[in-house]
All heavy atoms as an XYZ file, in Angstrom:
970
protein
N     117.448    106.816     77.620
C     117.338    106.395     79.034
C     117.140    104.908     79.079
O     116.474    104.327     78.274
C     116.107    107.026     79.819
C     115.983    106.910     81.205
S     114.766    107.622     82.117
C     114.405    109.150     81.321
N     117.954    104.186     79.893
C     117.860    102.759     80.005
C     116.546    102.442     80.736
O     115.898    103.184     81.315
C     118.980    102.231     80.955
O     118.854    102.720     82.248
C     120.376    102.733     80.316
N     116.201    101.044     80.562
C     115.048    100.537     81.215
C     115.081    100.770     82.710
O     114.008    101.064     83.322
C     114.841     99.210     80.789
C     114.485     98.902     79.447
O     113.868     99.888     78.796
N     114.641     97.796     78.819
N     116.192    100.501     83.362
C     116.302    100.648     84.784
C     116.025    102.104     85.215
O     115.330    102.300     86.176
C     117.676    100.191     85.349
C     117.740     98.670     85.362
O     116.869     97.937     85.225
O     118.943     98.254     85.401
N     116.616    103.060     84.453
C     116.483    104.433     84.822
C     115.101    104.814     84.631
O     114.477    105.622     85.392
C     117.390    105.290     84.060
N     114.405    104.389     83.612
C     113.048    104.721     83.253
C     112.153    104.131     84.407
O     111.278    104.817     84.910
C     112.586    104.136     81.911
C     111.283    104.498     81.570
C     110.887    103.996     80.169
O     111.668    103.161     79.544
N     109.700    104.384     79.626
N     112.446    102.860     84.852
C     111.663    102.256     85.855
C     111.761    103.069     87.268
O     110.727    103.284     87.786
C     112.203    100.776     86.046
C     111.673    100.099     87.314
C     110.338     99.580     87.288
C     112.455    100.090     88.467
C     109.871     99.038     88.400
C     111.837     99.527     89.596
C     110.576     99.007     89.595
N     112.950    103.473     87.501
C     113.182    104.173     88.767
C     112.492    105.563     88.697
O     111.937    106.091     89.720
C     114.521    104.389     89.171
C     115.141    103.060     89.641
C     116.276    102.449     88.959
C     114.708    102.400     90.657
C     116.770    101.168     89.371
C     115.175    101.135     91.138
C     116.167    100.578     90.490
N     112.550    106.216     87.546
C     111.880    107.528     87.409
C     110.371    107.422     87.607
O     109.662    108.234     88.165
C     112.209    108.215     86.029
C     113.650    108.659     85.941
C     113.908    109.829     87.009
O     113.036    110.612     87.204
O     115.022    109.735     87.497
N     109.781    106.242     86.969
C     108.386    106.031     87.059
C     108.032    105.763     88.482
O     107.008    106.229     89.088
C     107.933    104.962     86.139
C     107.925    105.236     84.626
C     107.725    104.050     83.793
O     107.722    102.881     84.259
N     107.497    104.359     82.438
N     108.802    104.887     89.209
C     108.611    104.717     90.558
C     108.690    105.978     91.468
O     107.774    106.082     92.299
C     109.613    103.671     91.192
N     109.574    106.757     91.187
C     109.688    107.992     91.876
C     108.444    108.918     91.619
O     108.005    109.527     92.626
C     110.993    108.690     91.621
C     111.262    109.974     92.382
C     111.511    109.723     93.795
C     112.629    110.639     91.816
N     108.018    109.003     90.500
C     106.829    109.784     90.243
C     105.584    109.220     90.893
O     104.747    109.943     91.447
C     106.494    109.764     88.704
N     105.514    107.836     91.007
C     104.461    107.273     91.700
C     104.597    107.420     93.271
O     103.541    107.705     93.927
C     104.352    105.784     91.467
C     103.730    105.453     90.103
C     103.512    103.931     90.052
N     104.555    103.076     90.130
C     105.407    102.675     89.156
N     105.050    103.066     87.909
N     106.400    101.936     89.359
N     105.732    107.498     93.724
C     105.900    107.769     95.227
C     105.471    109.126     95.463
O     104.859    109.433     96.485
C     107.444    107.509     95.601
C     107.750    105.968     95.619
C     107.730    108.180     97.032
C     109.141    105.649     95.755
N     105.846    110.110     94.600
C     105.437    111.507     94.838
C     103.968    111.561     94.821
O     103.340    112.334     95.662
C     106.037    112.416     93.729
C     107.530    112.721     94.065
O     107.928    112.864     95.202
N     108.312    112.793     92.988
N     103.210    110.848     93.949
C     101.850    110.904     93.801
C     101.286    110.279     95.085
O     100.182    110.839     95.588
C     101.338    110.177     92.617
N     101.833    109.154     95.555
C     101.384    108.542     96.839
C     101.460    109.503     97.967
O     100.557    109.641     98.815
C     102.155    107.318     97.180
C     101.903    105.979     96.358
C     102.719    105.487     95.526
C     100.621    105.333     96.444
N     102.128    104.308     95.019
C     100.814    104.199     95.518
C      99.411    105.391     97.040
C      99.884    103.227     95.276
C      98.439    104.509     96.841
C      98.617    103.427     96.039
N     102.624    110.209     98.050
C     102.861    111.278     99.082
C     101.787    112.290     99.155
O     101.199    112.640    100.141
C     104.182    111.845     99.046
C     105.284    110.945     99.695
S     106.889    111.702     99.962
C     107.460    111.901     98.318
N     101.429    112.825     97.948
C     100.442    113.836     97.864
C      99.034    113.346     98.272
O      98.343    113.941     98.969
C     100.397    114.451     96.359
C      99.402    115.477     96.059
C      99.663    116.655     96.911
C      99.270    115.731     94.575
N      98.732    112.079     97.803
C      97.335    111.540     98.138
C      97.273    111.308     99.666
O      96.278    111.635    100.323
C      97.155    110.242     97.346
N      98.318    110.697    100.332
C      98.435    110.511    101.718
C      98.394    111.770    102.480
O      97.765    111.923    103.526
C      99.609    109.713    102.104
C      99.607    108.228    101.667
C     100.950    107.583    101.749
C      98.478    107.422    102.352
N      99.092    112.867    101.952
C      99.112    114.153    102.622
C      97.595    114.678    102.559
O      97.233    115.221    103.658
C     100.027    115.047    101.967
C     100.269    116.343    102.572
S     101.442    117.366    101.572
C     102.048    118.456    102.831
N      96.971    114.716    101.467
C      95.614    115.239    101.498
C      94.631    114.487    102.280
O      93.938    115.131    103.195
C      95.142    115.310     99.980
C      95.856    116.323     99.224
C      93.609    115.591     99.904
C      95.710    116.230     97.723
N      94.734    113.131    102.153
C      93.724    112.299    103.117
C      94.049    112.447    104.576
O      93.146    112.512    105.302
C      93.870    110.820    102.575
N      95.345    112.335    104.832
C      95.725    112.496    106.276
C      95.430    113.708    106.867
O      94.981    113.901    108.034
N      95.651    114.912    106.148
C      95.310    116.241    106.625
C      93.818    116.278    106.921
O      93.385    116.890    107.954
C      95.812    117.312    105.656
O      97.228    117.097    105.569
C      95.462    118.653    106.173
N      93.011    115.899    106.005
C      91.605    115.993    106.127
C      91.124    115.155    107.351
O      90.312    115.567    108.104
C      90.932    115.424    104.882
N      91.706    113.912    107.376
C      91.373    113.018    108.569
C      91.752    113.666    109.928
O      90.988    113.515    110.888
N      92.982    114.139    109.925
C      93.476    114.707    111.163
C      92.600    115.975    111.549
O      92.270    116.099    112.713
C      94.863    115.016    111.119
N      92.180    116.691    110.617
C      91.270    117.877    110.815
C      90.032    117.433    111.301
O      89.425    118.064    112.220
N      89.449    116.365    110.833
C      88.164    115.867    111.233
C      88.167    115.404    112.631
O      87.219    115.575    113.472
C      87.583    114.758    110.237
C      86.293    114.300    110.515
C      85.105    114.968    110.515
C      86.011    113.058    110.996
N      84.063    114.170    110.883
C      84.608    112.839    111.168
C      86.749    111.874    111.159
C      83.957    111.872    111.636
C      85.999    110.721    111.595
C      84.685    110.709    111.813
N      89.281    114.603    112.947
C      89.405    113.978    114.278
C      89.925    114.933    115.267
O      89.270    115.136    116.372
C      90.450    112.869    114.171
C      89.843    111.704    113.302
C      90.752    112.286    115.617
C      90.810    110.629    113.016
N      90.826    115.893    115.058
C      91.457    116.693    116.108
C      91.333    118.137    115.830
O      91.957    118.906    116.461
C      93.013    116.349    116.212
N      90.521    118.544    114.886
C      90.362    119.923    114.656
C      91.502    120.656    113.959
O      92.313    120.067    113.232
N      91.542    122.002    114.145
C      92.597    122.791    113.478
C      93.869    122.374    113.863
O      94.922    122.435    113.066
C      92.306    124.268    113.710
C      93.249    125.226    113.028
C      93.204    125.132    111.500
C      92.945    126.614    113.491
N      94.102    122.009    115.220
C      95.475    121.708    115.680
C      95.911    120.322    115.083
O      97.076    120.184    114.698
C      95.459    121.558    117.224
C      95.362    122.723    117.983
C      93.853    123.252    118.077
O      92.960    122.497    117.782
N      93.635    124.436    118.502
N      94.991    119.427    114.922
C      95.401    118.162    114.143
C      95.645    118.381    112.682
O      96.654    117.946    112.165
N      94.853    119.196    112.066
C      94.988    119.450    110.687
C      96.377    120.188    110.406
O      97.175    119.817    109.533
C      93.839    120.479    110.207
C      93.941    120.854    108.714
C      92.497    120.898    108.248
C      94.615    122.256    108.491
N      96.735    121.199    111.205
C      97.909    121.844    111.167
C      99.138    120.966    111.417
O     100.114    120.905    110.699
C      98.121    123.087    112.058
O      96.845    123.972    111.679
C      99.218    123.920    111.818
N      98.977    120.215    112.526
C     100.072    119.222    112.823
C     100.402    118.243    111.735
O     101.546    118.006    111.428
N      99.298    117.598    111.247
C      99.576    116.653    110.154
C     100.130    117.209    108.943
O     101.091    116.720    108.293
C      98.259    115.816    109.930
C      98.572    114.636    109.048
C      98.808    113.335    109.525
C      98.463    114.768    107.623
C      99.071    112.260    108.784
C      98.764    113.694    106.838
C      99.098    112.415    107.449
N      99.499    118.344    108.597
C     100.082    118.910    107.270
C     101.503    119.430    107.485
O     102.365    119.165    106.621
C      99.256    120.204    107.042
C      99.713    120.974    105.919
C      99.315    120.561    104.568
C     100.498    122.086    105.904
C      99.944    121.062    103.361
C     100.968    122.749    104.737
C     100.683    122.230    103.527
N     101.910    119.899    108.599
C     103.304    120.352    108.837
C     104.258    119.190    108.893
O     105.337    119.087    108.323
C     103.536    121.182    110.042
C     102.942    122.630    110.031
C     103.035    123.233    111.228
C     103.588    123.483    108.876
N     103.851    118.123    109.500
C     104.580    116.823    109.478
C     104.731    116.165    108.169
O     105.837    115.776    107.826
N     103.636    116.209    107.464
C     103.672    115.703    106.013
C     104.592    116.464    105.198
O     105.344    115.960    104.297
C     102.358    115.559    105.512
N     104.506    117.875    105.219
C     105.306    118.622    104.482
C     106.910    118.453    104.890
O     107.761    118.366    103.960
C     105.026    120.215    104.810
N     107.144    118.313    106.043
C     108.528    117.989    106.580
C     108.965    116.596    105.928
O     110.067    116.555    105.443
C     108.642    118.058    108.104
C     110.063    117.401    108.414
C     108.573    119.367    108.465
N     108.092    115.697    106.050
C     108.376    114.293    105.411
C     108.584    114.481    103.935
O     109.600    113.831    103.446
C     107.158    113.472    105.700
O     107.390    112.149    105.112
N     107.906    115.196    103.201
C     108.048    115.343    101.789
C     109.371    115.977    101.507
O     110.083    115.539    100.590
C     106.899    116.248    101.203
C     107.149    116.522     99.725
C     106.838    115.518     98.746
C     107.590    117.707     99.302
C     107.125    115.738     97.401
C     107.865    118.004     97.985
C     107.507    117.084     97.052
O     107.777    117.334     95.739
N     109.730    117.122    102.097
C     110.918    117.794    101.868
C     112.150    117.025    102.264
O     113.213    116.992    101.546
C     110.912    119.113    102.497
C     110.017    120.180    101.693
C     108.994    120.700    102.463
C     110.355    120.492    100.448
C     108.057    121.581    101.753
C     109.447    121.373     99.860
C     108.253    121.825    100.489
N     111.964    116.263    103.399
C     113.019    115.394    103.766
C     113.294    114.212    102.787
O     114.533    113.936    102.438
C     112.789    114.744    105.167
C     113.969    114.080    105.735
C     115.022    114.910    106.323
C     114.089    112.701    105.854
C     116.156    114.323    106.901
C     115.179    112.194    106.395
C     116.186    112.953    106.896
O     117.358    112.413    107.570
N     112.246    113.757    102.057
C     112.383    112.753    101.045
C     113.070    113.348     99.947
O     113.992    112.680     99.383
C     111.000    112.185    100.724
C     111.070    111.164     99.658
C     111.359    109.898     99.856
C     110.787    111.550     98.235
C     111.246    108.948     98.984
C     110.860    110.504     97.352
C     111.123    109.171     97.566
N     112.703    114.518     99.477
C     113.309    115.144     98.353
C     114.901    115.502     98.776
O     115.724    115.385     97.775
C     112.648    116.550     98.067
C     111.178    116.363     97.701
C     111.047    115.490     96.459
N     111.630    115.997     95.298
C     111.700    115.409     94.142
N     111.266    114.189     93.971
N     112.260    115.961     93.073
N     115.154    115.819     99.897
C     116.475    116.205    100.326
C     117.412    114.880    100.277
O     118.495    114.941     99.777
C     116.431    116.711    101.724
C     117.667    117.316    102.329
C     118.823    117.574    101.577
C     117.897    117.816    103.561
N     119.754    118.178    102.451
C     119.143    118.369    103.675
C     117.083    117.896    104.714
C     119.678    118.956    104.760
C     117.505    118.461    105.851
C     118.907    118.954    105.927
N     116.897    113.811    100.770
C     117.593    112.514    100.667
C     117.827    112.193     99.229
O     118.918    111.663     98.922
C     116.903    111.408    101.420
C     116.853    111.749    102.967
C     117.382    110.040    101.204
C     118.174    111.740    103.587
N     116.859    112.348     98.392
C     116.987    112.069     96.952
C     118.212    112.915     96.336
O     119.023    112.446     95.578
C     115.729    112.289     96.147
C     115.846    111.895     94.645
C     114.713    112.501     93.832
C     114.916    112.134     92.447
N     116.157    112.621     91.825
N     118.188    114.156     96.743
C     119.331    115.025     96.230
C     120.730    114.561     96.649
O     121.602    114.449     95.889
C     119.209    116.348     96.812
C     118.093    117.289     95.987
C     117.977    118.626     96.695
O     118.546    118.860     97.720
N     117.270    119.477     95.998
N     120.803    114.040     97.919
C     121.976    113.460     98.469
C     122.366    112.225     97.716
O     123.594    111.995     97.341
C     121.913    113.173    100.041
C     123.095    112.369    100.488
C     121.756    114.425    100.807
N     121.471    111.296     97.528
C     121.679    110.044     96.713
C     122.133    110.465     95.371
O     123.098    109.810     94.802
C     120.414    109.186     96.723
C     120.623    108.057     95.804
C     120.209    108.720     98.147
N     121.450    111.359     94.637
C     121.779    111.860     93.317
C     123.255    112.271     93.268
O     123.988    112.133     92.340
C     120.877    112.826     92.769
C     119.502    112.320     92.365
O     119.447    110.960     92.262
O     118.604    113.053     92.243
N     123.605    113.109     94.384
C     124.940    113.653     94.372
C     126.119    112.598     94.518
O     127.194    112.921     94.265
C     125.116    114.665     95.485
N     125.666    111.533     95.217
C     126.708    110.346     95.356
C     126.664    109.364     94.219
O     127.459    108.440     94.292
C     126.240    109.690     96.696
C     126.423    110.533     97.995
C     125.802    109.725     99.114
C     127.816    111.026     98.165
N     125.816    109.572     93.244
C     125.802    108.596     92.145
C     127.002    108.678     91.295
O     127.565    109.772     91.168
C     124.496    108.914     91.249
N     127.363    107.642     90.675
C     128.554    107.648     89.803
C     128.324    108.652     88.648
O     127.271    108.841     87.991
C     128.599    106.172     89.156
C     127.739    105.475     90.076
C     126.700    106.369     90.645
N     129.401    109.569     88.375
C     129.247    110.439     87.329
C     128.660    111.722     87.712
O     128.510    112.651     86.825
N     128.144    111.886     88.979
C     127.505    113.090     89.385
C     128.662    114.163     89.676
O     129.725    113.788     90.060
C     126.637    112.909     90.609
N     128.209    115.379     89.574
C     129.158    116.402     89.878
C     129.384    116.518     91.375
O     128.457    116.099     92.120
C     128.712    117.784     89.333
C     127.439    118.332     90.092
C     127.038    119.568     89.279
N     125.593    119.964     89.805
C     125.391    120.875     90.637
N     126.354    121.662     91.212
N     124.126    121.065     91.047
N     130.525    116.921     91.830
C     130.795    116.902     93.325
C     129.754    117.774     94.067
O     129.313    118.804     93.498
C     132.117    117.595     93.509
C     132.739    117.401     92.128
C     131.644    117.387     91.070
N     129.247    117.327     95.224
C     128.232    117.913     95.964
C     128.731    119.444     96.448
O     129.946    119.498     96.709
C     127.888    117.100     97.203
C     128.983    116.175     97.300
C     129.671    116.090     95.937
N     127.873    120.347     96.370
C     128.190    121.610     96.866
C     128.455    121.623     98.395
O     127.873    120.793     99.102
C     127.176    122.705     96.546
C     127.015    122.855     95.140
C     125.946    123.831     94.791
N     124.677    123.129     95.074
C     123.489    123.415     94.652
N     123.375    124.419     93.709
N     122.408    122.757     95.041
N     129.161    122.634     98.993
C     129.472    122.580    100.434
C     128.200    122.777    101.207
O     128.028    122.288    102.277
C     130.407    123.536    100.685
C     131.892    123.336    100.205
C     132.837    124.422    100.631
C     134.207    124.049    100.064
N     135.254    124.997    100.366
N     127.210    123.560    100.657
C     125.962    123.804    101.310
C     125.303    122.539    101.570
O     124.768    122.250    102.708
C     125.082    124.715    100.482
C     123.720    125.081    101.162
C     122.953    126.061    100.207
N     122.590    125.295     98.924
C     121.493    124.666     98.734
N     120.541    124.579     99.660
N     121.116    124.044     97.628
N     125.166    121.622    100.556
C     124.463    120.264    100.792
C     125.263    119.461    101.801
O     124.525    118.865    102.747
C     124.400    119.661     99.506
C     123.536    120.252     98.534
C     124.001    118.062     99.582
C     123.308    119.732     97.115
N     126.537    119.457    101.806
C     127.285    118.736    102.854
C     127.036    119.273    104.329
O     126.819    118.532    105.187
C     128.735    118.793    102.542
C     129.140    117.996    101.229
C     130.659    118.093    100.931
C     128.759    116.471    101.361
N     127.022    120.582    104.442
C     126.747    121.130    105.700
C     125.421    120.820    106.176
O     125.125    120.325    107.350
C     126.989    122.696    105.675
C     126.486    123.384    106.999
C     128.432    122.944    105.483
N     124.348    120.943    105.275
C     123.092    120.655    105.682
C     122.871    119.111    105.889
O     122.067    118.751    106.864
C     122.093    121.076    104.530
C     121.844    122.589    104.451
C     120.996    122.894    103.331
C     121.263    123.210    105.803
N     123.635    118.289    105.320
C     123.605    116.770    105.584
C     123.949    116.507    106.990
O     123.405    115.764    107.735
C     124.448    116.118    104.548
C     124.538    114.553    104.619
C     123.204    113.969    104.493
C     125.629    114.089    103.778
N     124.987    117.280    107.467
C     125.508    117.003    108.855
C     124.583    117.658    109.786
O     124.356    117.029    110.977
C     126.865    117.597    108.881
C     127.405    117.628    110.429
C     127.948    116.979    108.026
N     123.914    118.737    109.493
C     123.152    119.480    110.487
C     121.689    119.172    110.374
O     120.823    119.690    111.102
C     123.359    120.983    110.306
C     124.744    121.506    110.600
C     124.733    123.072    110.298
C     125.129    121.301    111.983
N     121.229    118.135    109.517
C     119.860    117.877    109.251
C     119.075    117.575    110.422
O     117.945    118.070    110.786
C     119.602    116.933    108.167
C     120.039    115.596    108.500
C     119.946    114.698    107.436
N     120.443    113.302    107.645
C     120.839    112.515    106.975
N     120.818    112.667    105.705
N     121.385    111.222    107.371
N     119.694    116.669    111.332
C     118.919    116.238    112.455
C     118.705    117.356    113.545
O     117.714    117.485    114.086
C     119.597    115.035    113.145
C     119.512    113.833    112.249
C     120.570    113.283    111.615
C     118.286    113.211    111.953
C     120.512    112.222    110.761
C     118.185    112.131    111.134
C     119.311    111.577    110.552
O     119.257    110.569    109.644
N     119.840    118.134    113.692
C     119.691    119.386    114.501
C     118.647    120.325    113.981
O     117.876    120.861    114.780
C     120.963    120.020    114.614
N     118.635    120.593    112.655
C     117.628    121.444    112.108
C     116.201    121.015    112.357
O     115.343    121.724    112.910
C     117.975    121.689    110.713
C     119.226    122.425    110.478
C     116.826    122.470    109.969
C     119.719    122.517    109.034
N     115.928    119.676    111.989
C     114.624    119.229    112.099
C     114.265    119.005    113.660
O     113.045    119.215    113.996
C     114.425    117.876    111.491
C     114.341    117.880    110.068
C     115.150    117.342    109.075
C     113.244    118.684    109.469
C     115.031    117.419    107.825
C     113.137    118.742    108.093
C     114.024    118.235    107.290
N     115.167    118.658    114.556
C     114.920    118.634    115.965
C     114.561    119.903    116.572
O     113.599    120.020    117.272
N     115.239    121.054    116.157
C     115.059    122.288    116.698
C     113.746    122.843    116.128
O     112.847    123.432    116.816
C     116.142    123.237    116.233
N     113.389    122.541    114.964
C     112.118    122.947    114.263
C     110.949    122.161    114.953
O     109.902    122.754    115.377
C     112.106    122.759    112.743
N     111.072    120.972    115.228
C     110.066    120.098    115.891
C     109.790    120.611    117.269
O     108.660    120.663    117.722
N     110.995    120.854    118.025
C     110.868    121.408    119.364
C     110.116    122.683    119.313
O     109.184    122.861    120.244
C     112.248    121.496    119.991
C     112.167    122.104    121.411
C     111.718    121.248    122.484
C     112.448    123.367    121.659
C     111.762    121.886    123.812
C     112.411    123.989    122.993
C     112.004    123.277    123.944
O     111.895    123.759    125.243
N     110.393    123.615    118.509
C     109.779    124.881    118.399
C     108.236    124.730    118.175
O     107.462    125.363    118.837
C     110.386    125.787    117.430
C     109.586    127.043    117.240
C     109.817    128.239    118.136
C     108.751    127.181    116.188
C     109.066    129.339    117.902
C     107.997    128.358    116.096
C     108.219    129.474    116.816
O     107.436    130.561    116.688
N     107.993    123.843    117.159
C     106.582    123.650    116.841
C     105.703    123.056    118.051
O     104.578    123.521    118.316
C     106.314    122.877    115.634
C     106.806    123.609    114.227
C     106.819    122.628    113.203
C     105.960    124.751    113.969
N     106.340    122.120    118.615
C     105.678    121.398    119.689
C     105.529    122.341    121.022
O     104.515    122.365    121.744
C     106.285    120.152    120.117
N     106.536    123.128    121.306
C     106.617    123.878    122.468
C     105.845    125.261    122.423
O     105.090    125.570    123.329
C     108.048    124.155    122.863
C     108.272    124.819    124.202
C     108.098    123.913    125.301
C     108.551    124.584    126.482
N     108.110    123.804    127.743
N     105.994    125.898    121.293
C     105.485    127.143    121.220
C     104.178    127.420    120.255
O     103.751    128.556    120.122
C     106.568    128.220    120.730
C     107.798    128.191    121.699
C     108.883    127.600    121.288
C     107.652    128.790    122.977
C     109.998    127.630    122.099
C     108.679    128.805    123.803
C     109.949    128.229    123.372
N     103.708    126.387    119.772
C     102.518    126.393    118.923
C     101.502    125.502    119.503
O     101.822    124.668    120.225
C     102.696    126.078    117.470
O     103.189    124.793    117.246
C     103.891    127.014    116.754
N     100.281    125.576    119.009
C      99.278    124.786    119.498
C      98.977    123.558    118.684
O      97.875    122.985    118.752
N      99.932    123.131    117.891
C      99.673    122.033    117.025
C      99.645    120.663    117.751
O     100.223    120.570    118.804
C     100.685    121.851    115.803
C     102.053    121.592    116.354
C     100.684    123.148    114.956
C     102.905    121.100    115.268
N      99.015    119.676    117.189
C      98.809    118.334    117.806
C     100.108    117.660    117.531
O     100.459    117.348    116.381
C      97.634    117.610    117.281
O      97.743    116.282    117.543
N     100.840    117.228    118.561
C     102.153    116.501    118.404
C     101.871    115.147    117.693
O     102.574    114.647    116.883
C     102.916    116.354    119.670
C     104.308    115.800    119.587
C     105.112    116.602    118.647
C     104.899    115.771    120.937
N     100.849    114.311    118.179
C     100.557    113.029    117.617
C     100.301    113.193    116.135
O     100.723    112.366    115.222
C      99.472    112.495    118.364
C      99.552    113.162    119.672
C     100.014    114.534    119.346
N      99.588    114.192    115.671
C      99.219    114.508    114.302
C     100.560    114.818    113.629
O     100.641    114.284    112.370
C      98.267    115.615    114.111
N     101.320    115.509    114.122
C     102.621    115.899    113.390
C     103.457    114.635    113.281
O     104.075    114.531    112.239
C     103.284    117.015    114.251
N     103.581    113.846    114.317
C     104.354    112.653    114.122
C     103.766    111.668    113.070
O     104.476    111.057    112.303
C     104.487    111.912    115.417
C     105.345    112.720    116.543
C     105.197    111.987    117.848
C     106.697    112.865    116.130
N     102.417    111.622    113.063
C     101.892    110.775    112.037
C     102.078    111.333    110.657
O     102.419    110.691    109.610
C     100.266    110.721    112.270
N     102.140    112.709    110.510
C     102.494    113.297    109.253
C     103.920    113.006    108.763
O     104.182    112.958    107.704
N     104.684    112.891    109.760
C     106.204    112.596    109.375
C     106.342    111.207    108.718
O     107.284    110.895    108.126
C     107.018    112.621    110.639
C     107.307    114.009    111.233
C     108.028    113.956    112.607
C     108.153    114.806    110.288
N     105.346    110.358    108.903
C     105.323    109.073    108.281
C     104.909    108.934    106.865
O     104.823    107.830    106.217
C     104.701    108.058    109.269
O     103.269    108.284    109.182
N     104.488    110.029    106.219
C     103.937    110.061    104.993
C     104.825    109.553    103.929
O     104.484    108.803    103.028
C     103.494    111.556    104.550
C     103.275    111.658    103.011
C     102.124    111.772    105.292
N     106.150    109.768    103.915
C     107.037    109.327    103.011
C     107.310    107.861    103.097
O     107.390    107.125    102.128
C     108.366    110.090    103.034
O     108.981    110.043    104.172
N     107.368    107.417    104.303
C     107.619    105.976    104.616
C     106.430    105.177    103.977
O     106.480    104.220    103.417
C     107.790    105.686    106.025
C     107.840    104.210    106.354
C     109.099    106.347    106.491
N     105.155    105.759    104.275
C     103.899    105.044    103.883
C     103.738    105.106    102.371
O     103.428    104.087    101.779
C     102.707    105.877    104.466
N     104.179    106.176    101.727
C     104.322    106.274    100.272
C     105.250    105.229     99.598
O     104.886    104.555     98.597
C     104.705    107.664     99.769
N     106.360    105.067    100.248
C     107.310    103.996     99.830
C     106.699    102.619     99.949
O     106.797    101.768     99.086
C     108.680    104.138    100.435
C     109.611    102.957    100.164
C     109.448    105.403     99.999
N     106.104    102.372    101.020
C     105.478    101.148    101.280
C     104.299    100.794    100.261
O     104.122     99.712     99.785
C     105.016    100.946    102.804
C     106.036    100.933    103.836
C     105.406    100.936    105.289
C     106.888     99.703    103.656
N     103.520    101.854    100.021
C     102.487    101.776     99.078
C     103.086    101.462     97.625
O     102.581    100.585     96.911
C     101.622    103.057     98.895
N     104.198    102.103     97.296
C     104.882    101.778     96.061
C     105.343    100.272     95.979
O     105.273     99.667     94.931
C     105.919    102.744     95.793
C     106.758    102.446     94.492
C     105.975    102.496     93.239
O     104.921    103.030     93.265
O     106.494    101.850     92.221
N     105.925     99.821     97.101
C     106.298     98.454     97.188
C     105.037     97.565     96.925
O     105.207     96.519     96.192
C     107.031     98.111     98.513
C     108.320     98.915     98.629
C     107.183     96.589     98.716
C     109.031     98.883     99.945
N     103.985     97.791     97.689
C     102.803     96.921     97.428
C     102.393     96.957     96.011
O     101.949     96.001     95.393
C     101.679     97.473     98.424
N     102.455     98.233     95.433
C     101.939     98.307     93.963
C     102.886     97.510     93.132
O     102.442     96.882     92.220
C     102.069     99.766     93.528
C     101.852    100.009     92.092
C     100.483    100.156     91.568
C     102.904    100.203     91.157
C     100.288    100.342     90.277
C     102.686    100.430     89.867
C     101.321    100.520     89.467
O     101.085    100.755     88.039
N     104.199     97.428     93.267
C     105.186     96.784     92.520
C     104.924     95.188     92.668
O     105.282     94.478     91.768
C     106.613     97.105     92.765
C     106.958     98.511     92.299
C     106.920     98.708     90.840
O     107.058     97.743     90.107
O     106.646     99.857     90.350
N     104.566     94.860     93.893
C     104.552     93.395     94.174
C     103.117     92.827     93.722
O     102.990     91.639     93.644
C     104.695     93.146     95.607
C     106.177     93.356     96.199
C     106.192     93.178     97.680
C     107.142     92.461     95.445
N     102.154     93.739     93.530
C     100.860     93.244     93.137
C     100.957     92.568     91.719
O     101.673     93.060     90.871
C      99.851     94.383     93.070
N     100.255     91.504     91.553
C     100.260     90.823     90.320
C      99.722     91.660     89.198
O      98.885     92.472     89.367
C      99.471     89.611     90.494
C      98.677     89.717     91.719
C      99.373     90.921     92.527
N     100.397     91.638     87.995
C      99.914     92.495     86.837
C      98.619     91.916     86.390
O      98.226     90.622     86.499
C     100.881     92.457     85.803
N      97.717     92.737     85.959
C      96.451     92.363     85.340
C      96.675     91.618     84.037
O      97.578     92.022     83.180
C      95.580     93.639     84.999
C      95.067     94.275     86.244
C      94.109     95.409     85.912
C      93.640     96.075     87.009
N      92.778     97.163     86.714
N      95.998     90.635     83.921
C      96.057     89.874     82.585
C      95.367     90.592     81.428
O      94.348     91.165     81.712
C      95.421     88.435     82.713
N      95.992     90.581     80.339
C      95.341     91.303     79.239
C      93.991     90.595     78.814
O      93.907     89.367     78.918
C      96.282     91.325     78.031
C      97.335     90.178     78.381
C      97.202     90.117     79.855
N      93.166     91.423     78.451
C      91.721     90.893     78.048
C      91.651     90.704     76.689
O      92.135     91.262     75.774
C      90.613     91.888     78.671
C      90.763     91.908     80.112
C      89.500     92.761     80.610
O      88.494     92.967     79.871
O      89.642     93.268     81.769
């Protein structure tokens, strides 16, 4: 594995760890602030954010040089992703008692994890002792 590939794999592993930590902390905080509806809303939003991040990674991997051609299922889901997430969000907001603000906050977990990784990479390295 090249140094660049190794760097990106390590960064991806840290982003996944950031997402997990933010999901746990955010779910606990939303549950404390808004009760069961907030807890459920944040958790579902964070889960969608996580799976959407993984989905985008699959698409990027499929478009990489030397990758095998994407399957038709991935292409169809790529086109329909916004309709799928929109319909799921509408159903959850309309027919369940979850907190919509908590769910929207949960949707930002993957973005927050990427920003945390950027901050981690930009932080000065510790000097050896």
